[in-house]
N, C-alpha and C positions, 0 to 999 in steps of 0.2 A: 906196287905197294900193297895193294888189297887182294892181288891174285892169290887164291888158295887160303886166304884168311877167313876164319869163322868168328874169331873173338877179338873184341876190341877192348882194351883195358885202360882206362882213363885215370890219371892222376886228378886230384880236386884242386888244391890251393895253387893258384898262379897258372893252372892249365885250364880247367873247366870254368872256374870262378875267379872273379877279379877281387881277391881277397888279401893279398900280400901287403898292400898299402894299409888295409884295416889292421893286420897284425902289427905293422910297424907303429900305428897310432896306439894300439893296445900296449906294446912294450915301451914305447915312450912314456905314456901315462903311468905305466908300472914303475918304471926307473924313477920318475919323479916322485911318486908316492914312496918309494923306498929311500928317498933322500939324495938321489944321484942326479945326474943330468945326462941327456941323450942327444947326440947329433943325429938328426933324422936320416942323414945319409948313411950313417954307419949301423943302424938298428937292423935292417934286414940282412945285409951281409954278415953282421955278427951272429944273428940268429942262425943263419944256414951253416955258418962254420962251426958254431958250438954243437948244433944238433948232429952234424956229421962226425964231429969229434966224439961226442957222447953216445953214439948210436948203439954201443954195446951195453950201455947201462940198462938195468931193469925197466926204469922208467926215465927215458931221455928227457921228457918234459920237466920232470921233478928236478933232475940234475941240472938242466938248463936254467930253471928258476933260482936253484941254489947259486949257480954261477953269477947270475945278475945280482943276487943279494950281496955276494962277496965283493962284486965289482962296485956296488953302491955303498958299501960299508953298512949294510942293514943288519940288525940282530935277529931278524925274523928267520924262522926256519924255512927250509925249501918247500915243506908242505903248506906253511901259511902263505908264502909268496905264490904258490901255485894257485890256491884257493882266491887269492886276491886277483891274480890274472884272470881267472875263470870269471869272476864277477865283473871285471872291467870289460871283457869280451862279450858276455852274452847279448848285451843290448846292441853292440856294434855289428855282431854277426846276424842278428836278427833283422836290422833295419838297413844296414849299409851294403852288404855283399850282393853282387849280381853275377849273373853269367858273363863270361868274356864275350865280346862282340863276335856274333856268328856262331858261338858254341851251342846254343840251344837249338838253332835251325840244323846245325850239322849232326848233332846226336840223334835228333828226330829222323833225319833223312837215312842215317845208317841203320837205325833201328827198323824203318820201313823197308829197307833193302835186304833185311833178314840177318843181319849180324847180330850176335849176343854181345851186349855192352855191359861192362861192369866198372866198378871203381875200386882202385887199390890206392890207398892214401895213408899218410902218416897222421892225418888229422884224427883226433880222438872221437870216439863214438858219440859222446854227448854233443859235439859240435855237429856232427853229421845229423843227428836228430834234429838240431835246430834247422839246418838247411832243408831237411826232408819235410818237416811238419810246421815250421814257424816262420820261416823266411818267405814273406808274400812276394818279393821280387823273383825268387826262383820258381815258386810254385805257379805264378802267373805265366811265366815264359814256357816252362815245361817241368812238370813235377818229376823229381828224381826218380821216383818209384814207377813212373810211366814207361821209362826207356832203359833203365839200368837193372839187370837181372840179379846182380850180386854186388855186395859192398864189403870190402875188408878195410877196417880201421886199425889205428895203433894198438888196440887191445888184442887183435887177432894174431899178432907175431911177437916175437921175443926180440927181434933186431930190426931196426928201421933202415930204409933206403940210406945207402947204396947196397945193403944187403939185399939178395935176391929173394929172401925168404917169402915175402908176400906173393910174389909172382909164382914161385914154386908151389905155394898153397893153392892158388887159383888154378894152375894147370892140373894139379893132383884132384881137385874137386871136380873139375870140368872133363877130366880124362883127355885134356889137350896137349898136343905136341908144341913145342916152341915155334915151329914154322907156321902153325895155325894161328897164331897170335900176333897183335900189333898193339905196342904200348904207345900212349900219347902222353907226353911229358913236357915240362918246362925248364926243370932245374938240372944241374950236373948230377947231384945225387941220384935223381930219378932216372936219367939216362944210363948212368953207371949200374943201377939196379937191373934195369932191362938188359944191358950187355952182359951182366954177371949171370942172368938167367937164360942167356942165349936167345933172347926175343928181339926182333926188330923193334926200333923206337922211331917214332916221328916226333920231332921236337918243335915246340912252338916258342917263339920269341917272346920274352918277357923282360921288361926294362930292369926287373929286380935281379936278373941273372945275367946282365950285360957283360959283366967282367968274365963270366965263364962261357959266353956264347961261342968263341972259337973252339974250345974244347967240346962243348956240347955238339957242334956241328961236325966235329971230327969223329965223335963216337956214335952219333945218331945215323941211322940208315937214310933218313929223310928229315928235312928241316923245313920250316915254313914261318913266314913272318906274321902270319895271322890265321885265324879259323877260316876266313873266307878264301884264302889261298889254298888251304888244305881241302875245302868243300870243292873248289874248282877242279883240283887234281882228282879227287874222288869221283866226281861226276864224269870227268874224261875217261876214267877207267870203267864205270859201271853203266854208262848210258851209250 
């Protein structure tokens, strides 16, 4: 898995951090504010499906918010709904988001072993800034800038995952070959992006991608139930 690898590229939401439930609560509150109703079990899968469908839009998150507005019968513009979503999200992202169990320990270990770590995410830059500078849960465990050498966000690409664009940009900037990289992901879109870039992926189980897990495990070179399982496998190779 790690033989001949130099670069480890991590997804953020659902992989490094336990945030998908937070985004579900954000979108549930948003839909209620828009005059609609939301089944909590449908919010996450709907977001994943819509963002996959809208990935070619200039601003997929703006298009996503406009779609929620139509679903709720709201007269607000997509821009206004996106601003409302941002306002609802800021407090939750600052106070509630934490690393997934074992993630902080693992990325620190990999950095100490000499791998170059980076983040490639569809998360927007403003949210990454919250995670880097304001979220004390993350800062106390392991500050993002202490272990990650590069960060690519939604604003750095024209097309989101499953497009391979972000990984192609990472490789171009690093002068890296696909076989020198390993991508850590939790979602089907993310694993597809790795596959489309010709890079091996290690997939991590997340309950929010449960329905996609059979396809994720089919496409990913490696798959793990937890960060602890991945760390055990990494140590078996490196020590």
